[in-house]
Steps between C-alpha positions, in 0.01 A plus 500: 500500500845346493608250234452195721152612608408571137611154394302338783189700406528400132556136600193507727278660234623244247407219740149644532471520118627143467244372751220677314630352174513153653139509612352674196681335211531130425806568281700603808433176683846349456801614701710599196230729363441651842874571538515666157198714584647594836821621332286685246300671775825607669628652175166667423469651849864612501464683168163654590546599864869592490463873577262433787685213664864599449484846645722680603704434189818297508740487209522117506123451472475767231770331291325166547175653375666649191662166415172314557316743272747458216495120537119503503476692173776303329362161595148595385646605167718191454233252613227610256328728753475218752630513854723200569314431825164518325630263233628248756169519685305431180722198430399345832141457384543497122803299387435597134508875564738684267681817598305807386176316413299694759723752677203709612360234729621596845331218685700562817355855518156419364421299814559817703358776279242304295370703204706807600835324442579673168421842649712429809792383282486813286494725809791307651711544187470877533582476871813301408607758240439790740691318773797451266502869412468602866775263616735625230417861585556463873836336436599790275530267204301726272776691329452595135657185356311280744170668417549374144565149632192520718291616204620205292425260785159657555425482127589129504277460806209669323560300184495170687207583726272692266548272201486175688272539797183594316269220398 
């Protein structure tokens, strides 16, 4: 699928997720919260379905994925294990919410996956890490010095996810 078609597919799937969220969760009833969740669904689907949707590979989309992955890990680490979109969503229905108080509550996903949300998130994190490795490999970025960089990044990824995404 070409880049434009992949973007349209992700946008469409995110709209479906947003509609489900709207009808199954009272917290998503306002427009601001729905917009935040829609952006979150786009990011989640992009990170998870990248290898399926953006195939054959293109250097521009691969670079975008690598940048998105690094930004994802860094912002989780800086924001006390909380996704900025998740935090903004929580503020729409709880004005007293403090950053990092409950980073494990993925309400935007829980309306889709119910009691399997934690399992789905853990599986997705490994998909994201594999995708990063695969994208770097197919772009011939895995030279000896870059393998060390990838190992450090992957170690940070494991540190953030394993330490902070278990209840």
